[in-house]
C-alpha positions as a Markdown table, in Angstrom:
| # | Residue | x | y | z |
|---|---|---|---|---|
| 1 | Unk | 83.4 | 59.9 | 92.3 |
| 2 | Unk | 81.0 | 61.7 | 94.7 |
| 3 | Unk | 78.7 | 64.0 | 92.9 |
| 4 | Unk | 74.9 | 64.1 | 92.1 |
| 5 | Unk | 74.2 | 66.0 | 88.8 |
| 6 | Unk | 70.5 | 65.8 | 89.0 |
| 7 | Unk | 67.5 | 63.8 | 90.3 |
| 8 | Unk | 64.7 | 62.6 | 88.2 |
| 9 | Unk | 61.2 | 62.5 | 89.7 |
| 10 | Unk | 58.7 | 60.0 | 88.3 |
| 11 | Unk | 55.3 | 61.9 | 87.8 |
| 12 | Unk | 51.9 | 61.0 | 86.4 |
| 13 | Unk | 51.5 | 64.2 | 84.5 |
| 14 | Unk | 54.7 | 65.7 | 83.1 |
| 15 | Unk | 53.1 | 68.8 | 81.7 |
| 16 | Unk | 51.5 | 69.7 | 85.2 |
| 17 | Unk | 54.7 | 68.8 | 86.9 |
| 18 | Unk | 56.7 | 71.1 | 84.6 |
| 19 | Unk | 54.3 | 73.9 | 85.2 |
| 20 | Unk | 54.5 | 73.5 | 89.0 |
| 21 | Unk | 58.3 | 73.5 | 89.2 |
| 22 | Unk | 58.6 | 76.3 | 86.8 |
| 23 | Unk | 56.6 | 78.5 | 89.2 |
| 24 | Unk | 57.4 | 77.1 | 92.7 |
| 25 | Unk | 61.4 | 76.8 | 92.5 |
| 26 | Unk | 64.2 | 77.8 | 90.3 |
| 27 | Unk | 66.2 | 74.6 | 90.1 |
| 28 | Unk | 67.5 | 74.7 | 86.5 |
| 29 | Unk | 68.3 | 71.2 | 85.3 |
| 30 | Unk | 69.0 | 69.8 | 88.8 |
| 31 | Unk | 65.5 | 68.2 | 88.7 |
| 32 | Unk | 64.1 | 66.4 | 85.7 |
| 33 | Unk | 60.8 | 64.6 | 85.2 |
| 34 | Unk | 59.7 | 61.4 | 83.6 |
| 35 | Unk | 56.2 | 60.0 | 83.2 |
| 36 | Unk | 55.4 | 56.9 | 85.2 |
| 37 | Unk | 52.5 | 54.9 | 86.5 |
| 38 | Unk | 54.5 | 52.8 | 88.9 |
| 39 | Unk | 52.4 | 52.2 | 92.0 |
| 40 | Unk | 53.3 | 54.2 | 95.1 |
| 41 | Unk | 51.5 | 55.1 | 98.4 |
| 42 | Unk | 52.4 | 56.9 | 101.5 |
| 43 | Unk | 55.8 | 58.2 | 102.4 |
| 44 | Unk | 58.2 | 57.6 | 99.5 |
| 45 | Unk | 61.2 | 57.6 | 101.7 |
| 46 | Unk | 63.0 | 60.9 | 100.7 |
| 47 | Unk | 62.8 | 64.6 | 100.9 |
| 48 | Unk | 64.3 | 67.2 | 98.8 |
| 49 | Unk | 65.5 | 70.2 | 100.9 |
| 50 | Unk | 66.3 | 73.7 | 99.7 |
| 51 | Unk | 68.5 | 75.8 | 102.1 |
| 52 | Unk | 68.3 | 79.5 | 101.8 |
| 53 | Unk | 69.8 | 82.5 | 103.6 |
| 54 | Unk | 67.0 | 83.9 | 105.9 |
| 55 | Unk | 63.3 | 83.3 | 106.9 |
| 56 | Unk | 61.7 | 85.7 | 104.5 |
| 57 | Unk | 63.3 | 83.7 | 101.6 |
| 58 | Unk | 61.9 | 80.5 | 103.1 |
| 59 | Unk | 58.4 | 82.0 | 103.3 |
| 60 | Unk | 58.8 | 83.3 | 99.7 |
| 61 | Unk | 59.5 | 79.9 | 98.3 |
| 62 | Unk | 56.9 | 78.2 | 100.3 |
| 63 | Unk | 54.3 | 80.9 | 99.2 |
| 64 | Unk | 55.3 | 80.2 | 95.5 |
| 65 | Unk | 54.9 | 76.5 | 96.0 |
| 66 | Unk | 51.4 | 76.8 | 97.5 |
| 67 | Unk | 50.4 | 79.2 | 94.8 |
| 68 | Unk | 51.4 | 76.8 | 92.2 |
| 69 | Unk | 49.5 | 73.9 | 93.8 |
| 70 | Unk | 51.5 | 72.4 | 96.6 |
| 71 | Unk | 50.0 | 71.3 | 99.9 |
| 72 | Unk | 51.3 | 72.7 | 103.2 |
| 73 | Unk | 52.7 | 69.9 | 105.5 |
| 74 | Unk | 54.3 | 72.3 | 108.0 |
| 75 | Unk | 54.0 | 76.2 | 107.9 |
| 76 | Unk | 57.3 | 78.3 | 108.2 |
| 77 | Unk | 58.2 | 78.4 | 111.8 |
| 78 | Unk | 61.3 | 78.9 | 114.1 |
| 79 | Unk | 63.0 | 75.8 | 115.7 |
| 80 | Unk | 66.1 | 75.1 | 117.6 |
| 81 | Unk | 68.1 | 74.8 | 114.5 |
| 82 | Unk | 66.6 | 77.9 | 112.5 |
| 83 | Unk | 63.5 | 78.4 | 110.4 |
| 84 | Unk | 61.7 | 76.3 | 108.0 |
| 85 | Unk | 58.6 | 74.7 | 106.5 |
| 86 | Unk | 57.5 | 71.7 | 104.4 |
| 87 | Unk | 55.4 | 71.4 | 101.4 |
| 88 | Unk | 54.3 | 68.5 | 99.2 |
| 89 | Unk | 54.2 | 69.0 | 95.5 |
| 90 | Unk | 51.3 | 68.0 | 93.4 |
| 91 | Unk | 53.3 | 65.0 | 92.1 |
| 92 | Unk | 53.8 | 63.8 | 95.8 |
| 93 | Unk | 57.5 | 64.8 | 96.2 |
| 94 | Unk | 58.1 | 66.3 | 99.7 |
| 95 | Unk | 60.2 | 69.5 | 99.9 |
| 96 | Unk | 61.6 | 71.2 | 102.9 |
| 97 | Unk | 62.7 | 74.7 | 102.7 |
| 98 | Unk | 64.9 | 76.0 | 105.5 |
| 99 | Unk | 67.4 | 78.6 | 106.8 |
| 100 | Unk | 69.9 | 78.4 | 109.8 |
| 101 | Unk | 69.0 | 81.9 | 110.4 |
| 102 | Unk | 66.1 | 83.0 | 112.6 |
| 103 | Unk | 66.3 | 86.7 | 111.6 |
| 104 | Unk | 66.3 | 88.5 | 108.3 |
| 105 | Unk | 69.3 | 90.4 | 107.2 |
| 106 | Unk | 67.9 | 92.0 | 104.1 |
| 107 | Unk | 65.2 | 91.6 | 101.4 |
| 108 | Unk | 64.0 | 88.2 | 100.5 |
| 109 | Unk | 65.5 | 86.5 | 97.5 |
| 110 | Unk | 64.9 | 83.2 | 95.6 |
| 111 | Unk | 68.5 | 82.3 | 95.8 |
| 112 | Unk | 69.0 | 78.6 | 96.8 |
| 113 | Unk | 72.3 | 78.2 | 98.8 |
| 114 | Unk | 72.2 | 74.5 | 99.1 |
| 115 | Unk | 70.1 | 71.6 | 97.5 |
| 116 | Unk | 70.0 | 68.4 | 99.7 |
| 117 | Unk | 68.6 | 65.1 | 98.8 |
| 118 | Unk | 67.6 | 63.3 | 102.1 |
| 119 | Unk | 67.2 | 59.6 | 101.8 |
| 120 | Unk | 65.3 | 57.9 | 104.6 |
| 121 | Unk | 66.9 | 54.5 | 105.5 |
| 122 | Unk | 66.2 | 51.7 | 107.8 |
| 123 | Unk | 69.8 | 51.6 | 109.1 |
| 124 | Unk | 72.0 | 54.5 | 108.7 |
| 125 | Unk | 75.2 | 52.8 | 109.7 |
| 126 | Unk | 74.7 | 50.0 | 107.2 |
| 127 | Unk | 73.6 | 52.3 | 104.4 |
| 128 | Unk | 76.6 | 54.6 | 105.2 |
| 129 | Unk | 79.0 | 51.6 | 104.8 |
| 130 | Unk | 77.3 | 50.7 | 101.5 |
| 131 | Unk | 77.9 | 54.1 | 100.0 |
| 132 | Unk | 81.5 | 54.2 | 101.2 |
| 133 | Unk | 81.9 | 50.8 | 99.5 |
| 134 | Unk | 80.6 | 52.4 | 96.3 |
| 135 | Unk | 83.5 | 55.0 | 96.5 |
| 136 | Unk | 81.4 | 57.8 | 98.0 |
| 137 | Unk | 83.1 | 59.3 | 101.0 |
| 138 | Unk | 81.5 | 60.5 | 104.3 |
| 139 | Unk | 81.5 | 64.4 | 104.6 |
| 140 | Unk | 79.8 | 64.7 | 107.9 |
| 141 | Unk | 78.3 | 62.2 | 110.4 |
| 142 | Unk | 76.2 | 62.5 | 113.5 |
| 143 | Unk | 76.3 | 59.1 | 115.0 |
| 144 | Unk | 73.7 | 56.7 | 113.5 |
| 145 | Unk | 71.1 | 59.4 | 113.0 |
| 146 | Unk | 72.3 | 61.6 | 110.1 |
| 147 | Unk | 75.2 | 61.4 | 107.4 |
| 148 | Unk | 76.1 | 63.5 | 104.6 |
| 149 | Unk | 78.2 | 61.9 | 101.9 |
| 150 | Unk | 80.0 | 62.9 | 98.7 |
| 151 | Unk | 81.8 | 65.9 | 97.3 |
| 152 | Unk | 81.0 | 69.3 | 99.1 |
| 153 | Unk | 80.9 | 70.9 | 95.7 |
| 154 | Unk | 78.3 | 68.5 | 94.3 |
| 155 | Unk | 75.2 | 70.4 | 92.7 |
| 156 | Unk | 73.0 | 68.2 | 95.0 |
| 157 | Unk | 74.1 | 67.2 | 98.5 |
| 158 | Unk | 73.4 | 63.6 | 99.6 |
| 159 | Unk | 72.3 | 62.8 | 103.2 |
| 160 | Unk | 71.1 | 59.7 | 104.9 |
| 161 | Unk | 68.5 | 60.1 | 107.7 |
| 162 | Unk | 66.6 | 57.3 | 109.7 |
| 163 | Unk | 63.4 | 56.7 | 107.9 |
| 164 | Unk | 61.0 | 57.4 | 110.7 |
| 165 | Unk | 63.0 | 60.4 | 111.7 |
| 166 | Unk | 62.9 | 61.9 | 108.3 |
| 167 | Unk | 59.1 | 61.3 | 108.0 |
| 168 | Unk | 58.7 | 63.0 | 111.4 |
| 169 | Unk | 60.7 | 66.1 | 110.1 |
| 170 | Unk | 58.5 | 66.1 | 106.9 |
| 171 | Unk | 55.3 | 65.9 | 109.0 |
| 172 | Unk | 54.0 | 62.7 | 107.5 |
| 173 | Unk | 53.5 | 59.0 | 108.7 |
| 174 | Unk | 56.6 | 56.8 | 108.0 |
| 175 | Unk | 54.6 | 53.9 | 106.4 |
| 176 | Unk | 54.7 | 53.8 | 102.5 |
| 177 | Unk | 55.0 | 51.2 | 99.8 |
| 178 | Unk | 55.7 | 50.9 | 96.1 |
| 179 | Unk | 58.1 | 52.8 | 94.1 |
| 180 | Unk | 60.1 | 55.8 | 95.3 |
| 181 | Unk | 59.5 | 57.5 | 92.0 |
| 182 | Unk | 63.1 | 58.8 | 92.2 |
| 183 | Unk | 66.2 | 58.2 | 90.2 |
| 184 | Unk | 69.7 | 59.7 | 91.1 |
| 185 | Unk | 72.2 | 60.6 | 88.4 |
| 186 | Unk | 75.9 | 61.3 | 89.1 |
| 187 | Unk | 79.4 | 60.1 | 88.6 |
| 188 | Unk | 78.8 | 56.8 | 90.3 |
| 189 | Unk | 78.4 | 53.6 | 88.4 |
| 190 | Unk | 74.6 | 52.4 | 88.2 |
| 191 | Unk | 73.4 | 50.6 | 91.4 |
| 192 | Unk | 70.5 | 50.2 | 93.7 |
| 193 | Unk | 71.1 | 50.9 | 97.4 |
| 194 | Unk | 69.8 | 48.7 | 100.3 |
| 195 | Unk | 66.5 | 50.7 | 100.5 |
| 196 | Unk | 65.8 | 50.5 | 96.8 |
| 197 | Unk | 67.0 | 54.0 | 95.7 |
| 198 | Unk | 68.3 | 53.7 | 92.1 |
| 199 | Unk | 71.4 | 55.5 | 90.9 |
| 200 | Unk | 72.1 | 56.0 | 87.1 |
| 201 | Unk | 75.3 | 57.0 | 85.5 |
| 202 | Unk | 75.3 | 60.5 | 83.7 |
| 203 | Unk | 75.2 | 60.1 | 80.0 |
């Protein structure tokens, strides 16, 4: 028990969201949509991260997202850890696109090597223990700042990040309230974690 099959994003307009995701990224059934009018404002406490092989692939996906209606939060740029940028989808979800490489080794592609769901939590240590108690093991841990959990072969990787730190990476203020507009579906029993993220069992 440690896999995430897909995430469901709550959106105000499912038709518009389907159009956006059909153009911006090629995620198959790993992202699903549901219509909602649940109140939400500011940072929703999570980001969705796409890891690709090289900078030109990062730029290609960012350009696709912007052309489809996303807003740029951080343009593609080099950093200590590689190359990446951040966009916000029209539905409000924040997407980071990154590569550990700082140089291109070939033509750009749209291949996604890893899909990571990063949850911004108030206390990484406590949340880590909560997930371990649910039967989801730790895969990697970097002190009380960042933790990866679950099966390395999961379609979507789960990571815990300190909320303010994650907001900083995303380029937005950390304040936010209301619904996360996110549901996580995998092989765990249904539960709600200490930060209000809801998990559903696969049907």
